[in-house]
N, C-alpha and C positions, 0 to 999 in steps of 0.2 A: 258477450263482450270480446272474448278471445278471437272469435271469428271475424268480428268487425275490425279489430285492430289488424288482423292478418290481411284483410281485404284492403285496408287503407295503405298498409306497407307495400303490398304487391302493386297496387295501382300507382302509387307514387314512384316506385322503382321503374315500372314499365314506361310510364309517361316520360320520366326524365331520360331513360335510355333511348326512347324513340325520338326525342327532340334534341338529341345531343349536339347536332351541328346545323340546325335549321336557322333560317334568317332571323335576325334579331329585330323583327318588325313589331313585336308585342312582348309583354312580360312572358317569360318562358312557361310559366305554369298555365298560361291561357292560350298557348299556341295550338292550333288545330290544322289539319290539312287544308281546310278552306282558307285560312289566313296565311299559311306559309307557301302554298302552291297555287299559282294563278294560271299557269299554262304548262304544257308538256315539258318545255325546256327547263322550267324551274325544278322539276323532279330530278334533274341530273345531279344537283348538289346533294340530294339525299343518297343517290346511288354512289357518289364518291365517298360518302361517309361509310357506306356498307363495305366498299373496297378497303377502307382504312382498317376495318375490323380484321380483315384477312392478314394484314401485315403486322398486327400486334405481336409483341414479343411473347405473349401468352398463347399465341396461335401459330401461324406459319412463320412469323418473324424469328422464332426460335424453338418453342416447345415441340411443335409438331414435326420439326426436322430432326431434333436431337433425341427427345425422349424415346421414340420407338427404336432408336438405334442402341441406346445404352440399356434399355429395359430388356434387350435381347443380347446379342453376342458380338456386335460390331465395334463397340467403343469401350474404353475404360478411362477412369478418372486418374489424372496424374497430379492434381493439386486440389486440395480440399478447401473450397470456398463456400461450402454448404450447398452448392448446386448439384442436383442429380445424385447425391449420395444415396438417398433412399431408393431412387429408381434403379440405380446400378445393382443394389442388393435385393430389389423387388420386395422391399419392406412393406408391412401392412399399411395400406392406404397411401403408399407412395406410387402414384400412378399419374396419368394425364388428367388434368382438371380443365375441361372445357365448359363445365356447367356455369362457372363464374368468370369465364374469360371474355365475355361480351358476345359470344356466339348467338345466344338467344336474343340479345338486343339487335344484332344484325338480322336475324330472322324476322323480328317485329318490324324493322325498318323496311325489309323487302315486302312484307305483308302490306304495309302502308302504301308503298309504291304500287303494288299490283292491284290493290283495291281502289285506290283513289285516282290513278292517272287517267282512267277512262272517263272521269267526270269533268275534265277540263279540255279546252280547245288547244290545238297545236298540230304540228307536223306529224302526219300519220306514220311515216317511215321512222322518225325518231321515237315515236311512242312504241312501235313494235320492237325497236332495238333496245330501249330501256327496259321494257317488260322482259325481253329475252334474257338480258343480263341479270335482272332480278331473279328470274326463275333459275338461272344457272347458279347464282350465288346461294340462293336458298337451298338448292339441291346439295351443293358442296357443304354447307353448314350442317344439314341434317345427316348427310353421309358420314361426316366426321364424328358427329355426336353418336350416331348409331353404332359405329365400329369401336368407339371407346367404351360405351356404356352397355352394349348388348351383344349377344351372339348373332352371327349371321344366320339367316333362315336355313334350316336343315342341319345346323351345327350346334343346336342347343344342348346344354347339359341338364339332365333331369327335368326336361320340359320347360326350362325357364325362357320365356319369350319376351319379357319386358324390355322395352327399348327406352325411348325418351318421350317427353311430353310433345305432342304434335299440335301445332297451331298454324292455320293458313289464313286466318283473318287477324287484323291488327287489334291490339289493345290500345285504345285511345283515351280511355277515361274510366271512371269507377263503374259505369254501366256495363263495360265490356271486359272488366277484370274479373277473372275467376280462377279457381284452383281446379286442376285436372290431374287424373292419374296418368301413368305412363302408357303410351300406346304400345302395341306389339311390334316386334321387329318386322313382321310382314307388312303391317300397316305403314310403317315408316318407309320401308323400301319401296312400297307401291307409290308413295308420295314422291320420293326421289325420282323414280322412273318417270312419273307424270310430269314433274317439273323439267326434267332434262329433255323429254320429248317436246314439250312446249318451247324450250329454249332453242332446240335444233331447228324448229320450224320458223322461228322468229329472227334468228341471227344469220349474218352473212359470214362467209369464210374470210379468214385472214391468213396471210402468208407467215410461215414460221420465221422467227428472227426479226420481225418488224414490230413497230410500235403497236400494231393492232392486237398483239397477244397480251398487252397489259390489261385488256378487258375481256370479258366473256365473249366468245365467238363460236361459230358453228363447229369448227374442228375440235375446240376444247370441250364443248358440250357432248359431242360424239365420243371423244376419248374418255371423258368422265363416265359416260353411260356404259361404255365397254368395261371400264374398271368395276363399276357397280354390278354389272351382270356377272363378272368373274367372282366377285365376293359372294354373290347370291347362289353360286353354283349353276347359273344359267349359261352353260358353257357354249352351246351352239349360238345363242344370242350374242355372247361376248365376242366370239370369233367373227360373226357377221358385222357387228358394230365396229370392231377394230378395223376390219377391211373397209367399211364405209368411211371411217375417219381417215384412213390412209389415203383413200381416193380424194377426199376433200383437201388434204394437205399436200398432195402430190408425191407421196411416198410410194416407192415401188417394192415389189416382192423381193428384189435383190438388195435392197437397202439404199437405193438412190434417194437422196434427201437427208440422210444422216451425215454428220460430220465424219471426216476420216480420222484415223488414229493420229495422224500428224497434227490435226487441228483440235483434238479433244480437249486438251488443257486450255488452249486459247479460248475455246467456246465458253468456258466457265468464267473467263475474265473479260467477256464481251457482253454488252447489254443492248438489246436482249440477246440471250443465248440463241445461237442459230438453230437449235433444236427445240426451242421453247414453243409450246402450244398455248400455255397460259403461264404468265410470269408476273410476279408482284414487283411493281416498280417502287423503289424507295428512293426518295430525294432528300437532300440535306435539310430541307424545310420540314420534313416529316419527323425529324429527330430533335431532341434537345441536345445540349452540348456534351452530355455524358452518356447518352444512349449507346453510341457506337462502342465505346471502350467497355461498357458494362454488360451489354446485352447482345451485341451482334454476333452472327455466326462466325464472322471473321475473327473477332476477338477471342471467342471461346475455343476455336479449333486451330488457330494459327498464331504465329508470333512475328508478324510482319510490321506492326506498328508499335511504337513505344507505349507501354501501359497495357498491352494486350493481356487478357486473362489466361489464355492458352491452358485450359484445364482438361482437355479431352484429346485422346489419341486413339489410333486404330488398335484394336485388340490383335494379339498374335494369331488368334484363330481366323480373323478376317484376312490378315496379310497372307496366311498360308493357303487361302482359297484361290488366289489369283493364279492363272496359268502363266507360263513363261512367255514373255514378250507382251503381256497385256498392258496397254497404255494406262489402264485404270489403276494399276499398281503404282505407276509413277506419280499418281496424284497424292501419294503419301510420301512426304519428303523427310528423310531421317535428320534428326537434330537432337539437341539436349535441352533440358529445362532445369533450372535451379530447383532442388528439392525432389526431383524425379530421378530414379536410378537408371543408369544406362541410356541407351538410345531410345528416343521416343519419336513419334511421327506427327508432323503437322499436315493438315489438309491443304491441298492446292486448289480445291474447289472454291473455297471462300477466302479470297485474298483481298477483299476490299477494292474491287476494280475501279470504283468511282472515287477512291481516295478517302483516307481517314476512316477506315473500317466500313465504308459505305459500299453496298452492292445490291443488285436486284436478286430475287430468289425465284428460280424456275420451279413451278409447282407441278406442271404436267409437261413432260418432254416426249418427243417423238419416239424415242427408243422403247418407251413403255408399250406402245401399240404392238410392236413385234413380240414382246414378251407376254402380253395379254393373249395375243392370238396363239402363240406357241403353247402356252399352258392350256388354253381352252381346246386347242386341237388335240393335245395329248390326252386330255380327259374325255374327249369324244372319239378316241381311237384313230385319229389321223396322225399317226406317228411321222410319216414322211413330211407332212405339212409343218408339223411342229419343229422338226429338225431343220427344215428349210428356213423357217423364221429365226431360229437360233443362229444359224450360220450367216444369215443376212446381217444380223447385228454384230456377230463376232468378226466378220470380215472388215468391219469399220473400227474395230478395237484392237487390231494387231494380233489376234490369236487364231489358231488353226481351227478348221471345221471339225465338227463332231459327226459321227456316223454310227449306224447300227444300234442305236439306243431304243429301248422300248419300256413300257410299263413304268415302274417306280424309278428305274434308273434314268429314264428320260425326264420324269417330273423333277427329280433331284437336280438334273442338269439345268432345267429352267429355273429352279429355285436358286441355284448357285449363280446363275447369270444375273438374276434380279439382285442378289446380294451384292455382287461386285459392281453392277451398273449403278445402283441407287444408294450406295453407301453414303451416309450423311444427308440423305434426302427423305428420311422418315418412313420407309416402307418395311423394314425388316420384321419388327414385332407383329405388324398386321399381316404380313405374308404367312408367318407361322400360325398365327391365331386363326385366320380365315380358313386354313386347311385342317384345322383341328389337331395341329401338331404340338408336341411339347416345345416350350420356349427354351432353346439352347442358350447357354450362358458362357461368358468369357472367364478365364482364370479359374479360381476356386469357388465361384458362386454356383449354387445349386440350380439345376434346371427347374423350370416351372411347368408341371404337368398341365395339360389342357383342361383337366377337370378341377384344377386348383381355383379357388375363389378369386385369386389375384389376377386372373385373366381379364376380368372386368373391373372397370374403375368404380369407386364408390361415389354415390351422390353425396355432396357435402351435407353434414349433419344439420346445419342451419336451415337448409332447404327442406329436409325431412321434418324438422320441428315446425317450420312455417306452414307446410302443406300436409295435412293429415292424409291426403290421398296418395302421396308418394310412398312407395315401398322401396327400400334400398336393395341393392344386389345381394344375393346370398353370401353369407360370410361377414357382412358388415353390420349386422343388426346387434 
């Protein structure tokens, strides 16, 4: 009886999640792909639903941008609203929760599209495009789940290889609902690579800074695959794929295609950002009346609109990292806040460029390709190539070139460049973790050793209770 109840609960949850925004042509509980989708074009509405998962405040709309910064050493809290207090202290079970954030629902929706779209008539070019975007989004979802809940391949602690539950076919009803154990990190990364390879072959290039980057595109899939290879330690492949993406996007080895230092701040208040390869478009119709003031990146990191939360500021450790003349240092504006001691700093990246806390969020930017390739080249012994890539980016950020670096000194230079370039874009925790490094902290908070159980997020206990096959990460049992 217990297992029957679990099956009914699982099936109901998955069915409702999968049908969340389909056409109201029949009672919701009776919707099937056959009744909801009659031609290729009709699947586009499902794809838009999947994109909406990405902009959720529990995903890239907020959590995946902020949590990896404050869980490491880039941010500190200046007003206690209950948000990110545990994450700042790396308290037990205070981590990133993607398991219940709708990511698995997005995966199921992508699985529905990929499985069912070939069964209907329609334009073949559109079919290929929609499938390519679904592959891209499924890869993004699984990549984020994998790096939150598991170790990267080759970086396991005490042989722990468990990642997340892997599903590539849709759950449409009771007959296809089942419980599964977690796949290995290698299995999940293999699926991510496969999906991105399929996306690359199906999608067309889009120019940076155009509306085409609001959806999955060839350059975005190549850039994400380069990032995935870097996480996996496949450094030669990462360098090659970064080079391929740069060619697709028209970026040159000298940095042509990146914004100049004089235009860096303006780029973050332009939509789309001129360096965006993949950007989440957020419109006023996507928010309720209180979403912006309560949850937006603008509200939490700046004080430009009445009612802003403004609870986060740059750590002194981050501010000390910038070189003299670095335009990225100017993205932190000194100010004061009631209840906070002394000078604090608001971010000028997220200023609500569309008005009333509203802005788009760049998820993959062109500068990352130079830093992926620089790191990959350093790790494969191509020091001169790594330095060249570092300097190509630095020349566009108002700082002097570096020279003569080798070994760990060069790797640390790349890590520093990533830290300053992507502050408040959700990279810092993961950059330290994927390299097997101790998580450095701001202020008096203790560092988190790489072997500490808090490196991995816990699976919610309700999920463990529901599914006997799930085993939690070490330290959470």
